[in-house]
C-alpha positions in Angstrom: -29.5 36.5 37.4 -26.7 35.6 40.0 -25.8 32.2 38.9 -25.6 32.4 35.2 -26.1 35.0 32.1 -29.1 35.2 30.4 -29.2 33.9 26.5 -29.9 38.0 25.8 -26.7 39.0 27.7 -24.5 35.9 25.8 -25.4 36.9 22.6 -24.7 40.6 23.3 -21.4 39.7 24.8 -20.3 37.2 21.8 -21.1 40.1 19.3 -19.2 42.3 21.3 -16.5 40.0 21.4 -15.9 39.3 17.6 -14.6 43.1 17.6 -11.9 41.6 19.1 -11.3 38.5 17.4 -11.4 40.3 13.8 -8.8 42.6 15.1 -6.3 40.0 16.4 -3.5 39.3 14.0 -3.7 36.3 11.4 -0.5 34.6 12.7 -2.1 34.8 16.5 -5.6 33.2 15.1 -4.0 30.4 13.0 -1.9 29.6 16.5 -5.1 29.4 18.4 -6.5 27.4 15.7 -3.7 24.9 15.6 -3.9 24.3 19.1 -7.9 23.8 19.0 -7.5 21.2 16.3 -5.1 19.4 18.3 -7.1 19.5 21.5 -10.3 18.3 19.4 -8.1 15.7 18.0 -6.9 14.4 21.4 -10.6 14.4 22.4 -11.1 12.3 19.7 -8.1 9.9 19.8 -8.8 9.2 23.4 -12.4 8.2 22.8 -11.2 6.1 20.5 -9.0 4.0 23.0 -11.8 4.1 25.4 -14.5 2.7 22.8 -12.6 0.3 20.5 -12.9 -3.1 22.3 -16.7 -2.5 22.8 -19.0 -4.5 20.6 -22.1 -2.9 21.2 -22.3 0.4 19.0 -24.7 2.4 21.1 -22.6 1.5 24.4 -19.3 2.0 22.5 -20.7 5.9 21.5 -21.7 6.5 24.7 -18.4 6.0 26.4 -16.6 7.8 23.7 -19.0 10.5 24.4 -17.8 10.4 28.1 -14.0 11.2 26.8 -14.5 13.3 24.0 -16.1 16.5 25.5 -12.5 17.2 27.1 -11.2 18.6 23.9 -13.9 21.3 23.7 -13.5 21.7 27.3 -9.8 22.6 26.6 -10.5 24.9 23.5 -12.9 26.9 25.6 -11.1 27.2 28.9 -7.8 27.9 27.1 -9.2 30.5 24.7 -8.4 28.4 21.5 -10.0 29.3 17.9 -12.2 26.3 16.8 -13.9 26.7 13.2 -17.2 25.1 14.4 -17.9 27.4 17.2 -16.8 30.6 15.2 -19.6 29.8 12.9 -21.3 32.0 15.7 -19.6 34.9 14.1 -22.7 35.3 11.6 -24.6 36.8 14.7 -22.4 39.8 14.5 -22.8 39.9 10.6 -26.5 39.9 10.8 -26.2 42.7 13.7 -24.3 44.7 11.4 -21.3 45.0 13.4 -18.6 43.2 11.3 -17.9 43.1 7.8 -18.4 40.0 5.6 -14.8 40.2 4.5 -13.2 40.3 7.9 -15.3 37.1 9.4 -14.6 35.3 6.6 -10.9 35.7 6.6 -11.3 34.8 10.4 -13.0 31.7 9.6 -10.7 30.6 6.7 -7.8 30.8 9.1 -9.1 29.2 11.7 -10.2 26.3 9.3 -6.8 25.8 8.2 -5.3 26.1 11.5 -7.7 23.3 13.0 -6.7 20.8 9.9 -2.8 21.5 10.9 -3.7 20.8 14.3 -5.8 17.9 14.1 -3.5 16.3 11.1 -0.4 16.7 12.9 -2.0 15.1 16.0 -2.9 12.2 14.2 0.7 11.9 13.0 2.0 12.3 16.6 -0.5 9.9 17.8 0.7 7.0 15.2 4.4 7.9 16.0 3.6 7.1 20.0 2.5 3.6 19.2 -1.1 4.2 20.7 -2.3 2.5 17.7 -0.9 -1.1 18.8 -2.9 -1.1 21.8 -4.9 -4.4 22.2 -2.9 -6.4 19.9 -3.1 -3.9 16.7 -6.9 -3.7 17.5 -6.9 0.3 17.9 -5.2 0.7 14.9 -8.0 -1.6 13.0 -10.6 0.2 14.9 -9.3 3.6 13.8 -9.8 2.2 10.0 -13.0 1.1 10.8 -14.0 4.7 11.8 -12.6 6.5 9.0 -13.8 3.9 6.6 -17.4 4.1 8.0 -17.2 8.0 7.6 -15.7 7.7 3.7 -19.0 5.8 3.4 -21.6 8.1 4.2 -23.7 9.5 1.8 -23.6 13.3 1.0 -27.1 13.8 2.3 -26.0 11.7 5.6 -22.9 13.9 6.0 -24.6 17.4 5.3 -27.5 16.6 7.7 -25.3 14.9 10.4 -23.0 18.0 10.2 -25.8 20.6 10.5 -27.2 18.4 13.8 -23.7 18.3 15.2 -22.9 21.9 15.0 -26.2 23.0 16.2 -25.3 21.1 19.5 -21.6 22.3 19.4 -22.5 26.2 19.2 -25.4 25.4 21.7 -22.6 24.4 24.0 -20.4 27.3 23.4 -23.3 29.5 24.2 -24.3 27.5 27.2 -20.8 27.7 28.8 -20.5 31.5 28.0 -23.9 31.5 30.1 -22.0 30.1 33.2 -20.3 32.5 35.5 -18.0 29.7 37.0 -15.6 27.1 35.5 -18.0 24.3 37.2 -20.9 25.5 34.8 -19.0 25.9 31.9 -17.8 22.1 32.2 -21.4 20.8 32.7 -22.7 23.1 30.0 -19.9 21.8 27.5 -20.0 17.9 29.0 -23.7 16.8 28.4 -24.3 18.9 25.5 -21.1 17.2 23.5 -21.9 13.9 25.1 -25.3 14.1 23.1 -23.8 15.2 19.8 -20.9 12.2 20.1 -23.4 9.5 21.5 -25.8 10.3 18.6 -23.0 9.9 15.9 -23.1 13.2 14.4 -20.3 14.4 11.8 -17.8 17.2 13.3 -15.5 18.4 10.5 -12.4 19.1 12.8 -12.6 15.8 14.9 -13.1 14.3 11.2 -9.8 15.7 10.4 -8.4 13.7 12.9 -10.4 10.6 12.4 -9.9 10.2 8.8 -6.3 11.2 9.0 -5.5 8.5 11.7 -7.7 6.3 9.5 -5.4 6.6 6.7 -2.2 6.6 8.4 -3.2 3.4 10.3 -4.3 1.5 6.6 -0.8 2.0 5.8 0.4 -0.6 8.5 -0.1 -4.3 7.2 -1.1 -5.6 10.7 -3.9 -3.1 11.3 -4.9 -3.6 7.8 -4.9 -7.7 8.4 -6.9 -7.0 11.5 -9.5 -5.1 10.3 -10.3 -7.3 7.4 -10.3 -10.3 10.0 -12.0 -8.7 13.0 -14.6 -6.7 10.7 -14.8 -8.7 7.3 -13.6 -6.0 5.1 -12.3 -6.8 1.6 -9.5 -5.1 0.2 -11.9 -3.9 -2.5 -13.9 -2.2 0.3 -10.9 -1.0 1.9 -9.6 1.1 -1.3 -12.4 3.2 -0.4 -10.5 5.1 2.5 -8.4 7.6 0.3 -7.5 11.0 0.7 -9.6 12.0 -2.2 -13.0 10.1 -0.5 -11.8 11.5 2.7 -12.3 15.2 1.5 -14.7 15.1 -1.1 -17.3 12.4 0.2 -16.9 13.6 3.9 -14.8 16.4 4.9 -16.6 18.8 2.2 -20.4 17.9 2.9 -19.6 17.6 6.6 -18.2 21.1 6.9 -21.2 22.9 5.0 -23.6 21.1 7.1 -21.5 22.3 10.3 -21.8 25.8 8.6 -25.5 25.5 8.3 -26.0 24.3 11.6 -24.2 26.9 13.4 -25.3 29.6 11.2 -28.7 29.2 10.2 -30.1 26.6 12.4 -29.0 28.1 15.6 -27.1 31.5 15.4 -29.0 33.8 13.4 -32.5 32.3 14.7 -31.3 33.0 18.3 -30.2 36.7 17.1 -33.9 37.0 15.8 -35.4 35.4 19.0 -33.8 38.0 20.7 -33.2 41.1 18.4 -34.9 43.8 20.2 -33.0 42.9 23.7 -29.6 42.5 22.1 -30.0 45.8 20.0 -30.9 47.5 23.0 -27.9 46.5 25.0 -25.4 47.0 22.4 -26.8 50.4 21.7 -26.2 51.4 25.4 -22.8 50.0 25.7 -22.0 52.0 22.3 -23.5 55.2 24.4 -21.0 54.3 27.3 -17.8 53.0 25.3 -16.9 55.3 22.4 -13.8 53.6 21.9 -15.6 50.4 21.2 -13.8 47.9 23.3 -16.3 45.4 24.8 -13.9 42.6 26.1 -14.4 43.3 29.7 -17.8 42.5 29.7 -17.0 39.0 28.6 -17.0 36.1 31.3 -13.9 34.4 29.9 -12.6 34.2 26.2 -15.3 31.6 24.8 -14.8 30.8 20.7 
């Protein structure tokens, strides 16, 4: 196909590209992951600015969804490392091309790096004064978003996380299908717009949202606005704390994201195209005894 790569070719390319990924130093992977966390955080922060004064929930999410995809666009085009997308490395494990320990090492490093980037970005956003927008309403909205996340049940977080990463990983693979930048951006935009508008849970984005909410809660003016505008009581606001942020949201959402990327999309896609992928990999191994596949990949996609 002249305009794009088939999904069979993309799966082959992704599996081959995992070799380059696991051979990188941990310092380099960590650096790329920190960048990705900050980029996703930037998309989250800006989407909050766009949506914070819109009372209709559906419309607010739609507006946020129009802005948020820029975060993943930066991640993909700049070659950063995002945990949710890297869950697709399970395809390489399933194909027998990587060791479990190597993939786990990459995923753990990327997760930690994403956390550093997202949390750091939340701190910088607070220091920038952005949360003072609309007489502190953005700060109050930031508290509202974080409080809503910690009040979700474990089941809601898990299932929402699964649904989220099906779409995020689909966006990554669809971007790889495109041969030009315009095609990559379009693939990312509409797929991520879908997940944000639907309100699904993304662990790296939540690292930003929850941290920003915890920081905003320390500001009496934002806290007062949240109580006045949204009717929260002091007791309700007590639910927004570090323990709940991690245990009630991040852990089940992360598990859901892992399940969604690995078992609901990555591995099923591999098995659906297993014969073609294995045949392509075998052919390339016969042609390339040194095992270097990076030239076959249309851009660095994570």
